[in-house]
Structure formats: structure tokens, C-alpha cells
C-alpha positions in Angstrom: -38.2 2.6 -59.2 -35.2 3.0 -56.8 -31.6 2.7 -58.0 -28.3 2.6 -56.5 -27.4 1.4 -52.7 -28.5 2.8 -49.4 -25.1 3.3 -47.9 -25.0 1.8 -44.1 -24.9 4.4 -41.7 -21.8 4.7 -39.8 -22.2 3.8 -36.2 -22.5 6.3 -33.1 -20.0 6.4 -30.1 -22.7 4.9 -28.0 -23.9 2.2 -30.6 -19.8 1.3 -30.4 -20.0 0.9 -26.8 -23.1 -1.1 -26.5 -21.9 -3.5 -29.4 -18.8 -3.8 -27.4 -20.1 -4.6 -24.1 -22.3 -7.3 -25.6 -19.1 -8.3 -26.8 -17.9 -8.5 -23.6 -20.8 -10.1 -22.2 -20.7 -12.9 -24.7 -17.0 -13.7 -24.0 -17.3 -14.0 -20.3 -14.5 -11.9 -19.5 -14.0 -11.0 -15.9 -14.4 -7.0 -14.4 -12.9 -5.6 -11.0 -9.8 -3.5 -12.2 -11.6 -0.3 -12.7 -14.8 -1.2 -13.6 -17.8 -3.7 -12.4 -19.7 -4.5 -15.5 -19.5 -4.7 -19.3 -21.1 -1.3 -20.4 -18.5 0.6 -18.2 -15.6 -1.4 -19.6 -16.7 -1.1 -23.0 -16.9 2.7 -22.3 -13.7 2.9 -21.0 -11.9 1.2 -24.1 -13.9 3.0 -26.9 -13.5 6.5 -25.3 -9.5 5.8 -24.6 -9.4 4.4 -28.5 -11.2 7.7 -29.5 -8.6 9.9 -27.3 -11.5 11.3 -25.4 -11.5 11.6 -21.6 -13.1 8.8 -19.6 -15.3 11.3 -18.0 -16.7 12.5 -21.3 -20.6 12.6 -21.0 -22.5 10.1 -22.8 -25.8 12.2 -22.1 -26.7 15.8 -21.7 -25.8 18.7 -23.8 -22.0 18.1 -24.0 -22.6 14.1 -25.0 -20.8 12.4 -27.7 -23.2 9.4 -27.7 -24.4 10.4 -31.0 -21.3 11.2 -32.5 -20.7 9.1 -35.9 -17.4 7.0 -36.1 -15.9 6.5 -39.3 -14.8 3.0 -40.3 -11.4 3.4 -39.1 -12.1 4.4 -35.9 -14.4 1.5 -35.6 -12.1 -0.8 -36.7 -9.6 0.3 -33.9 -12.2 -0.1 -31.4 -12.8 -3.7 -32.5 -8.9 -4.4 -32.3 -9.0 -3.2 -29.0 -12.0 -5.0 -27.7 -10.7 -8.3 -29.6 -7.1 -7.9 -27.5 -9.2 -7.3 -24.5 -11.0 -10.8 -25.0 -8.2 -12.9 -26.3 -5.7 -11.4 -24.0 -7.6 -11.6 -20.7 -5.6 -8.5 -19.2 -7.3 -5.9 -17.4 -8.4 -2.8 -19.6 -5.9 -0.8 -17.7 -2.8 -3.2 -18.9 -4.2 -2.2 -22.6 -4.7 1.3 -21.9 -1.4 1.9 -19.7 -3.8 3.8 -17.3 -5.8 3.6 -14.3 -8.0 5.9 -12.2 -8.5 6.3 -8.3 -10.4 9.0 -7.1 -10.4 10.7 -9.8 -6.3 11.0 -10.4 -4.9 9.1 -13.2 -1.9 6.8 -12.6 0.2 4.9 -15.0 0.2 1.2 -14.7 1.6 -1.8 -16.8 2.3 -5.5 -16.1 5.0 -5.0 -13.7 2.5 -3.7 -11.0 -1.0 -4.5 -9.7 -3.6 -2.7 -11.1 -4.7 0.0 -8.2 -8.0 -0.4 -6.9 -7.6 0.1 -3.2 -10.5 1.3 -0.8 -8.1 2.9 1.1 -7.8 5.7 -1.4 -11.5 6.6 -0.8 -10.6 6.9 3.1 -7.7 9.3 2.3 -9.9 11.6 0.2 -12.8 11.8 2.3 -10.7 12.4 5.3 -12.0 9.5 7.4 -8.5 8.6 8.5 -7.9 12.0 10.1 -9.3 11.6 13.7 -6.3 8.9 14.2 -4.0 11.6 13.3 -3.0 15.0 15.1 -1.4 18.4 13.8 2.1 17.1 14.3 1.5 13.9 12.1 4.7 14.3 9.8 5.5 10.7 8.6 3.5 8.3 6.4 4.5 5.0 5.0 2.7 3.3 2.0 3.7 -0.4 2.1 3.4 -2.9 -0.7 3.1 0.4 -2.8 2.9 -1.1 -6.3 2.4 1.5 -8.7 2.7 4.5 -5.9 -0.8 5.6 -6.3 -1.8 5.8 -2.3 1.6 7.1 -1.7 0.7 9.8 -4.0 -3.0 10.1 -2.7 -1.4 10.6 0.8 1.2 13.2 -0.4 -1.8 15.2 -2.3 -4.3 14.9 0.9 -1.6 15.9 3.7 0.8 18.4 2.0 2.7 18.8 4.8 3.9 15.0 5.5 6.7 13.1 3.8 6.0 9.9 2.5 8.1 6.6 1.9 6.5 4.2 -0.7 7.8 0.6 -0.1 8.0 -3.0 -2.5 9.6 -5.9 -2.3 9.2 -5.3 -6.2 12.0 -3.2 -8.0 9.8 -3.6 -11.3 6.8 -2.2 -9.2 8.9 0.4 -7.9 9.9 1.3 -11.4 6.0 1.7 -12.2 5.6 3.9 -9.1 8.6 6.2 -10.2 6.7 7.1 -13.2 3.6 8.1 -11.2 5.6 10.1 -8.6 7.2 12.2 -11.6 3.8 12.0 -13.3 2.4 14.1 -10.3 5.6 16.1 -9.5 6.3 14.6 -6.1 9.6 13.7 -6.3 10.6 16.0 -3.2 7.7 14.2 -1.2 7.6 10.7 -1.8 11.0 8.5 -1.5 10.9 5.0 -3.2 12.1 2.2 -1.2 13.1 -1.2 -1.7 12.1 -3.3 1.1 11.3 -6.7 2.0 8.1 -6.1 4.6 9.1 -3.5 6.9 12.8 -4.6 7.0 14.1 -1.6 5.0 11.8 1.3 5.7 13.1 2.8 9.3 11.0 3.9 12.1 8.6 6.9 13.3 5.7 6.3 11.2 2.4 8.4 12.2 0.9 6.4 9.5 1.3 3.2 7.6 -0.8 2.5 4.7 -0.9 -1.2 3.3 -2.7 -3.1 0.9 -0.9 -6.2 1.1 -1.0 -9.8 -0.7 -3.8 -11.0 0.9 -5.7 -13.8 -1.1 -5.9 -17.2 0.1 -4.7 -20.0 -1.6 -8.5 -21.4 -2.4 -9.3 -18.1 -3.6 -6.2 -17.8 -5.5 -6.8 -21.2 -7.4 -10.2 -19.9 -8.4 -8.8 -16.3 -10.1 -10.3 -15.5 -13.3 -7.1 -15.1 -15.9 -7.6 -11.0 -15.5 -6.2 -11.4 -11.9 -3.9 -13.9 -12.8 -2.3 -11.6 -15.4 -1.7 -9.2 -12.4 1.8 -10.2 -10.3 1.2 -13.0 -8.0 3.5 -11.7 -5.5 1.1 -8.7 -5.0 -1.8 -11.1 -4.4 -1.0 -14.4 -2.9 -1.3 -14.7 0.8 -0.8 -18.0 1.7 -3.2 -20.9 2.9 -5.5 -18.4 4.7 -4.4 -15.0 3.2 -2.8 -14.0 6.5 1.1 -15.0 5.8 2.4 -11.3 5.6 0.1 -9.6 7.9 1.0 -11.8 10.6 4.9 -10.6 10.0 3.6 -7.2 9.7 1.5 -7.2 13.1 4.7 -8.7 15.0 7.2 -5.7 13.3 4.8 -2.7 13.0 5.1 -1.5 16.5 8.7 -0.6 16.3 8.4 1.4 12.9 5.5 3.7 14.4 5.3 6.8 16.6 3.9 6.4 19.6 0.1 7.5 18.6 0.9 5.7 15.1 -1.9 4.1 13.1 -1.9 1.3 10.7 -4.7 1.2 8.0 -4.5 -2.2 6.5 -6.8 -3.6 3.3 -7.9 -7.2 3.3 -10.3 -7.4 0.9 -13.0 -10.1 1.5 -10.3 -11.9 4.1 -12.4 -10.7 7.3 -13.4 -14.0 8.3 -9.3 -15.3 8.1 -8.3 -12.1 9.6 -10.5 -12.5 12.9 -9.7 -16.4 12.9 -6.0 -15.7 12.9 -6.2 -12.5 15.6 -9.3 -13.2 17.8 -8.0 -10.8 20.5 -7.1 -8.0 18.2 -9.7 -5.4 18.5 -9.5 -3.3 15.2 -11.6 -0.7 14.0 -13.5 -1.4 11.1 -13.5 1.5 8.5 -16.7 2.0 6.1 -15.8 2.3 2.6 -18.2 1.9 -0.6 -17.7 -1.9 -0.2 -18.7 -2.1 3.4 -17.0 -2.4 6.5 -15.5 -5.7 5.9 -12.5 -4.2 3.5 -10.5 -1.8 5.6 -9.5 -1.9 9.5 -7.5 0.4 11.3 -5.1 -0.3 14.3 -3.2 1.7 16.7 0.3 0.9 17.8 -1.0 0.8 21.5 -3.7 -2.1 20.3 -1.2 -4.1 18.6 1.3 -3.9 21.3 -1.6 -5.3 23.8 -1.6 -8.3 21.7 0.4 -11.4 22.0 1.2 -12.5 18.3 3.1 -15.1 16.8 5.9 -14.3 14.6 6.0 -16.3 11.2 
């Protein structure tokens, strides 16, 4: 005859992640701010709550998958998952950290969560053919939390970078990241409404502007509405900011300068707005419709209507 009771086994890290993924799926949360599925999102939140690096292996000889959690650890994980579900905030706002091309960045609700495909083009060298050995000035327009400016400074150690945004709140976040990566001597932060306050002579302009069209804005899930609308909304067809940018950009570029512009899923609207503009569409992990490159000469050849 058995006596006593069987003590329940503490859940493992992997079991906690799998249970968290099921909770996220059941709650119908939206992804796209660093992950694109429930398992990866749950892994991010569980590993972060445990104080483990996000690249901690869940398989192989150094795996933590079978590590047992204490009741206190599981309770803290449950609370974090509940915050994610109830608040509908992106995970990055809860952890105060986002990663881009393996580089960590601070982020909070004052700035959009960094996820630009321009980052991979910088790191992979896909923009380099349009630059020269003499290229020395880079502008990151609509810098947000400053991640592209930081990556540009890392990739091109001989250039100076100006990071500009109309939002002083976003610039405060960018300032944290510039300091985090010890790039205060290389990156200058500028408050600017578009190109108005940035000066001229840039060999490369990077821009991930507000480009979401009005219909898409109205259908955004709460996770995206948690971000600053100023960084997303691009008017009826998503092209309001871009129209003015292309009118003014040549005056701010060096003779052989290039503009790299991210437009997300708005290629159809872009081509309708600028039918004569011959853009170079750059290959990213999301395909060839997300990011385009324009030379100064290409923009100058077009007759563009100022907003």
C-alpha cells in the first residue's frame, strides 16, 4: 500500500516555453516585433525573465531545455506572459530590449520597435557598391531608437553619422543606444522635421519613414498601435512623407549620393505615386519589395510634385 503523495515535478525551461506559446496562440496576440511566431516569442520572454541570453541554446550539449524551474521562476514567467497578453504591447517594450542583426538595443514606448530590413543590407554589404572609398557622411533619417545609425557607424568605421528624428522622445531613446555602444564621437543626434535641419552633403541617406497607408493603419493589431503613430502613419496611400523627401533629398546629397528607403508592403502605392522613378529594389530576407535604392541623379531626373 502506497502512502504519502507524489510531489509534482517542477516544469522545465522547454516545457515553460511550450506552455507559454500555447497561451499566446490561444490569446490571439500579434507578432512581428522581433519574432513571427508564438514559440519564438515565448522563448524570448522566458529566457529574458530567467536572466538568460536570448541565444541560449534549447538543444545540443549546452541546452537549458531540461533545466527545472523553481515555483518562483515559473510564477514570474506566468506574470510576464499575462502582461504580454493583457497589455498587447510588443515583447520588446516589456523587456526594454530589441535585437537587430545580433546587436542589442534599448527600446521603450517612446520609439518604434526596431525591425528595419535596411539593417541586414548594411551588415551584408549590399549597399557598398553605391558608395566610394571617399564616402564619409551618412544620415539616418527617422532614426527612431537610433539602431540604424549605430549599425551604420559600426559597419563604416570611417564615416560620421547624423541621426535625425522629429520626435524628441525618440531621440532620447536613440541617445541611450548611442551611449550604450560608445558612439557619441561618431553619431550626432538632430531634431529635424524631415530634412529641414540636417544640412547637406550626405553620401548615404538611410530612411525607414512612416509609410503605412490609412486603410492598413485602421486594421493594425493592438501591438502595432502601441507604437508611436507618428512613426507609422503615412497618409492615405502611405506616401506623404516620401513625396516631400524625394523633392528635397537631392539638395542634401553629395553628387554621387544614394538614398536607401524602406517602404514595407507599399510597393504598389510607391510605384503608383512615382511611376517614372527607376528604383533599384534590394533583396532582403522578406523579398525584393521592401527596400529600394535611388541615386541622386535618378531623383533629379524625375519631375516630382511637392506636397
